[in-house]
C-alpha positions, 0 to 999 in steps of 0.5 A: 500499499503505498504512501501517497500525497492523496493521504492527507484527507484520510489523516483528517478524517482519522484524527476526527474519529478517535474512537478506534480510529488506530484500528481501522486499517487493521480491520481492513487488513484483517478481513483480505491477509489469508489471501497474503503472505506479506502485506506491507504498508508504507507511510511518510516519514512522519507519526500521524493516525495513518503511521500508526494505523499501519503500525498497528495493522502491520507489527513488524516495523522496517524503520528506514534512517537516512543516514544523517545526524538529523535522521538519528533523534527521530529513529529514537522518538519512533521506538519510544513511540513504538513502545507505547503503541506495544503498551496501549494497542498492539503488544505484537508490535516490534522493530522487525529491523532499521534499514540504514539509507542514502549511505555514501562509502567515501563520507565520513557522515555515513558511517559515524550516523551507522556507527551510532545506530548500531549502538542505538539499535544493536540486533536490528541494524540490518546488514543491508545498506542502501547507497544513495543512488540517482536511480533510486531518486529517479524511480521514486521520482516517477513512482515506479519501481526501481526494477523495472527502471533499472533492474541491474542497478545498484539500487535494484540489488540493494532492495533485493539483498534487503528482501532476502534479509527480511525474509532471513529475519521473519524465518528466524522469527517464525523458528523460535515461535514454533521452537517455543511453542514446542517446548511449552 
C-alpha cells in the first residue's frame, strides 16, 4: 500500500474519529490477510494517524533511517512511540529491523551515523545498506519501482538483498516461535 499525497484527507478523517481510529486499517487488513503472505504498508516519515494505523495493522516495523545526523532523533523517538503503542494498542508491535539508507562509502558522516545506529539499535540494525543512488531517486520521482526502470543497477540489487535479509529474519522469528510453542 504505497503512500501518496492524497492520504492527507484520510489523516484528517482519522483524527476526527478518535474512537477506534488506530485500528481502522487493521480491521481492513484482517478481511484480506489470508490471501497474502506479506502485507507492507508504506508511510510518510511522520507519526500521524496513518502511520499509527499502519503499525497496528502491520506490527513488524522496518525503520529506514537516512544516514544523516538529523535523522537519529526521529528514529529514537519512533522507537519510543512503538513502545507506547505496544503497551496501549498492540502488544505484537516489534522493530523487525532498522535500514540504513542514503549510504555514501566515501563520506565519514555516513559511517559515523551508522555507528550511532548500531549503538542505539544493536542487532536490529540490518546488514543491508541502501546507497545514495540517482537511479533510486529517479524511480521514486516517477512513482515506479526501481526494478522496472533500472533492474540491474546497484539500488535494485540492494533492495533484493534487503528482501532476502528480511525473509531470513522472518523465518528465524517463526522458527523461534514454533520452538517456544513446542517447549511449552
